[in-house]
C-alpha positions as CSV (number, residue, x, y, z in Angstrom):
1,M,0.3,-0.1,-0.1
2,T,1.9,3.5,-0.9
3,S,0.3,6.9,0.5
4,V,1.2,9.7,-1.9
5,R,-0.6,12.0,0.8
6,T,3.1,11.3,2.7
7,R,5.6,10.9,-0.2
8,W,8.5,13.5,-0.4
9,R,8.7,15.6,-3.4
10,I,11.7,15.8,-5.6
11,L,12.2,19.4,-7.1
12,G,15.5,19.3,-8.6
13,E,18.6,16.9,-8.5
14,R,22.1,18.0,-9.5
15,V,25.2,15.5,-10.1
16,V,28.0,16.3,-7.9
17,D,30.2,13.8,-8.9
18,D,29.5,10.8,-11.0
19,N,32.1,7.8,-11.3
20,R,32.2,3.6,-11.8
21,H,32.0,3.4,-7.7
22,I,29.9,6.0,-6.7
23,R,27.3,9.3,-8.3
24,L,26.6,11.5,-5.4
25,S,23.9,14.4,-5.9
26,S,22.4,17.2,-4.2
27,V,18.7,16.7,-4.3
28,D,16.5,18.7,-3.5
29,V,12.8,17.8,-2.0
30,E,10.0,19.3,-0.4
31,L,7.9,17.4,2.6
32,P,4.2,16.7,2.5
33,D,3.7,19.8,5.2
34,R,5.3,21.7,2.1
35,T,8.8,22.2,4.1
36,R,11.9,22.2,1.7
37,F,16.1,20.8,2.3
38,T,18.9,19.5,0.2
39,Q,19.8,16.3,0.8
40,Y,23.2,15.4,-0.5
41,V,22.4,11.6,-2.2
42,A,24.9,8.3,-2.8
43,R,23.7,5.9,-5.6
44,M,26.5,2.8,-6.0
45,P,26.0,-0.6,-7.8
46,R,25.4,-3.8,-6.3
47,S,27.0,-5.4,-4.2
48,A,27.4,-8.9,-2.9
49,M,28.2,-10.8,0.6
50,T,28.8,-14.2,1.3
51,V,28.2,-16.2,4.5
52,V,30.7,-18.8,4.7
53,L,29.3,-21.5,6.8
54,D,30.8,-25.0,7.5
55,E,29.9,-27.8,9.0
56,Q,30.9,-26.8,12.3
57,R,28.9,-23.4,12.1
58,R,31.6,-21.3,11.4
59,V,31.5,-18.7,9.6
60,L,34.3,-17.3,7.4
61,L,35.1,-13.9,8.2
62,M,38.5,-10.9,7.3
63,Y,40.1,-9.0,9.5
64,R,40.9,-5.5,7.6
65,H,41.4,-1.8,8.5
66,R,38.8,0.5,7.0
67,F,39.9,4.0,6.7
68,V,36.7,5.6,6.6
69,I,35.9,4.7,10.1
70,D,39.7,4.0,10.7
71,Q,39.3,1.2,12.3
72,W,40.1,-3.0,12.5
73,V,37.1,-4.7,11.5
74,W,35.6,-8.3,11.0
75,E,33.6,-8.6,7.9
76,L,32.4,-11.2,5.6
77,P,34.0,-11.3,2.4
78,G,32.0,-9.4,-1.2
79,G,32.2,-6.5,-3.4
80,Y,30.5,-4.9,-6.4
81,V,28.7,-7.0,-8.9
82,D,30.7,-5.8,-12.3
83,Q,28.4,-4.9,-15.5
84,A,26.1,-8.0,-16.6
85,E,28.0,-10.4,-13.9
86,D,26.0,-13.0,-12.4
87,I,25.1,-12.0,-9.1
88,A,25.9,-15.7,-7.1
89,A,28.9,-15.4,-9.5
90,A,30.3,-12.3,-8.2
91,A,29.4,-13.6,-4.5
92,A,31.4,-16.9,-5.5
93,R,34.4,-14.8,-7.4
94,E,34.6,-12.3,-4.0
95,V,34.9,-14.7,-1.5
96,E,37.6,-16.9,-3.3
97,E,39.7,-12.9,-4.8
98,E,39.3,-12.0,-0.7
99,T,40.2,-14.9,0.9
100,G,41.8,-17.9,-0.9
101,W,38.4,-20.3,-0.2
102,R,35.8,-21.5,-3.1
103,P,32.6,-21.3,-2.1
104,R,31.1,-25.3,-2.6
105,S,27.3,-23.6,-2.7
106,M,25.8,-20.4,-3.6
107,R,22.0,-19.9,-2.3
108,H,20.6,-16.2,-2.2
109,L,19.2,-15.1,1.1
110,V,18.2,-12.0,1.2
111,T,18.6,-8.4,-0.7
112,F,18.7,-5.5,1.7
113,Q,19.8,-1.7,1.2
114,P,22.4,-0.8,4.1
115,S,20.8,3.0,4.9
116,V,17.9,4.5,2.7
117,G,18.2,7.7,3.8
118,S,21.2,9.0,1.6
119,L,22.2,6.2,0.3
120,D,21.1,3.6,-2.6
121,Q,23.3,0.7,-3.4
122,P,20.9,-2.5,-2.9
123,Q,23.1,-5.3,-1.2
124,E,23.0,-8.9,-2.1
125,L,23.8,-11.7,1.3
126,Y,24.9,-15.2,-0.1
127,L,24.9,-18.4,1.6
128,A,27.2,-20.7,0.6
129,R,28.0,-24.3,2.7
130,G,32.0,-24.7,3.1
131,A,34.6,-23.7,1.0
132,D,37.3,-25.9,-0.6
133,Q,41.0,-23.4,0.1
134,V,42.6,-22.9,-3.3
135,H,45.6,-20.7,-1.8
136,D,46.2,-19.9,1.8
137,T,47.9,-16.2,1.6
138,P,45.0,-13.7,1.7
139,D,44.9,-10.2,-0.7
140,I,47.3,-8.2,1.1
141,N,44.5,-5.2,-0.5
142,E,42.2,-7.2,1.2
143,A,42.3,-8.4,4.2
144,E,45.2,-9.0,7.2
145,R,44.5,-12.5,8.1
146,V,40.8,-14.1,7.1
147,R,39.5,-17.1,10.1
148,W,36.6,-19.7,10.8
149,V,35.0,-18.3,13.8
150,P,32.1,-19.5,15.1
151,L,28.2,-18.0,14.7
152,E,28.2,-17.1,18.8
153,E,31.6,-15.4,18.9
154,A,30.5,-14.2,15.5
155,V,27.6,-12.4,17.3
156,H,29.8,-11.7,20.4
157,L,32.3,-9.4,18.0
158,I,29.0,-7.0,17.0
159,D,28.0,-6.3,20.3
160,T,32.5,-5.8,21.1
161,G,32.1,-3.2,18.0
162,E,34.3,-5.5,16.2
163,I,31.4,-6.2,13.4
164,V,30.5,-3.4,12.6
165,G,29.6,-3.1,8.7
166,A,25.1,-3.7,8.2
167,A,26.2,-6.4,5.3
168,T,28.0,-8.5,7.8
169,V,25.5,-7.7,11.0
170,V,23.0,-8.5,8.5
171,G,24.4,-12.0,6.9
172,V,25.8,-13.2,11.1
173,Y,21.8,-12.5,12.7
174,R,20.4,-14.1,9.2
175,A,23.0,-17.3,9.3
176,L,21.9,-17.8,13.0
177,T,18.1,-18.2,11.8
178,L,19.6,-21.1,10.1
179,A,19.0,-24.9,10.6
180,P,22.0,-26.9,10.5
């Protein structure tokens, strides 16, 4: 059900920057009560992440530094989906490139938007049950280290602020609902 009464109206949009990773715009909007303001909006390509679970219900995580928040965090492997690339194939490719593990299976879990107030970036979350190690050194540009983490410990990492990325938080909590 939609309501025209409470819909915000776009009055104009100016592109501030546009490249293959982001389109940043300044958007003039009018609220239902006729209040007007300018909002910055970022549009980014679709991303795919994977919850890789092994038989012991451990999840494959990468430890990396995120300069934007200047913090070391644990994350699921994932990245941008190339144009015309199959989304599941992109998710599997990212797991192997970033961690050295090749997923045995891929199943779509959920699609979500991490911050709908100012960011349009569809996130595709996949489940892989099991993986085979194809090389043992993670990509130095992607991760300090890669580790299989028990799901309960991953929840603790969320609680302590060591997992902060939306896709990883969603993925860990979604994995808890899956049958073994």
